[in-house]
C-alpha positions, 0 to 999 in steps of 0.5 A: 799153883799147877805144875805141868809136866810135858813128858816125852814118851818116844814113839809110843813103845813103853820101853822107850820111857826114861826113868824120869818120864816114869817118875813124872807120870807117877807123881801126877794127880792127873794125866790128860789123855786127848782124843783126836777124832774119828780113825785116831783111837789108837793114839789114845789107846797107846797112852793108855797102854803106856800107863798101864805098864808104868804106873804104880798103884794107886795110880793118877787119874786119867781123863780124856778129852776131844781136841779141836781140829785145825781148819785145813781149809784156811789158806794162810797156814801159819795163821791157821795154826795159830788159831788152832793152837789157841783153841787147844790152849783154851781146852786144856785150860778148861779141862785142868781147871775143871779136874784140878782147880788152881792147884796140883800137878798134871802130866801130858804125854808128848810123842817123841820129844816135846822140843822137836817139831812138836807145839805142845810147849807153845800151847802150854805157854798160851795156857799160862795166860789162863792158869798159874802154871809152872812147866816142866819138860821131861826129854823123850827118845825122838823119832829120829833116834828111833829111825836111824836105830832102826836102819842101824845107820849114823844120822850124818856123815863124818864131821858133816851137818844134817838138816831137819825139815818138814814135808811141807818145805821139802815139797815147797822149796826142794832140797835145802841148799847146802845139805847132804843129809836131810831128815823129814818129819811131818810128811802128809805124804810123798814129799820126796817125790818132788825131787829129782831121785838120782844120787839120793838114797832113802831110809823110810820107817812107819810106826818107828820104834813100835812093834808094828814098825816098817822099814824101807830103804834103797835108791829113792828112784827104785823104792819111791813106788814101794814106800808110797804103796806101803804108806796107803795100805798102813793108813788104811789098815790103822786109820792113821800113820807116822812116818819119818825118813832120811835122805842122803845125796851121794857124796861128789867124787 
């Protein structure tokens, strides 16, 4: 039997790891580190840096592997993602079987928390069709926590709910009905521009929680161009970008 630990690592800052996460990584026989293609080498490098800082000696074996790419040309987004996850699961199964056989303990470092807008758990469930797995989840600091901590703001108004959504849904569906506060994740760039900006304040962070974190906040109408310009410059500099933002409408008088 194989034990698979899905370890939430927060935003890539080694100091965001919990003691439970550090214990899980050190208990592994094997740590899988995915490569996501050209221009995203920093993501694998960040995982290696985390391992260097928290692993004891002797350390678990680290093994890199290439992830398949999603077919972005598929007009059916959901079907395309399902096919992509199937392909990733097959690669996981192949790599685990090749490195461990059918017994041992393997860990996978997951950005943020495995339960929030992350597909690692869905992929792991697919792997159980190929290998005998026990899945264990170690929670991590989410990018929402890193965002609000960086800006020193509460995520919700007093006694009020908040909505978490994606850039795709914000762009296609508009402002969520009944919401005053909206947290937007997985935005490929500027979904907030689809909104009428009047009365909306934005708190935006790129690389939230990391040493290179950049924060911009203010009235959406005023800072939107600055955010888009900063975002493109950061993407060009690093080859990739992770950003997240919170939008809040002014309370009606």
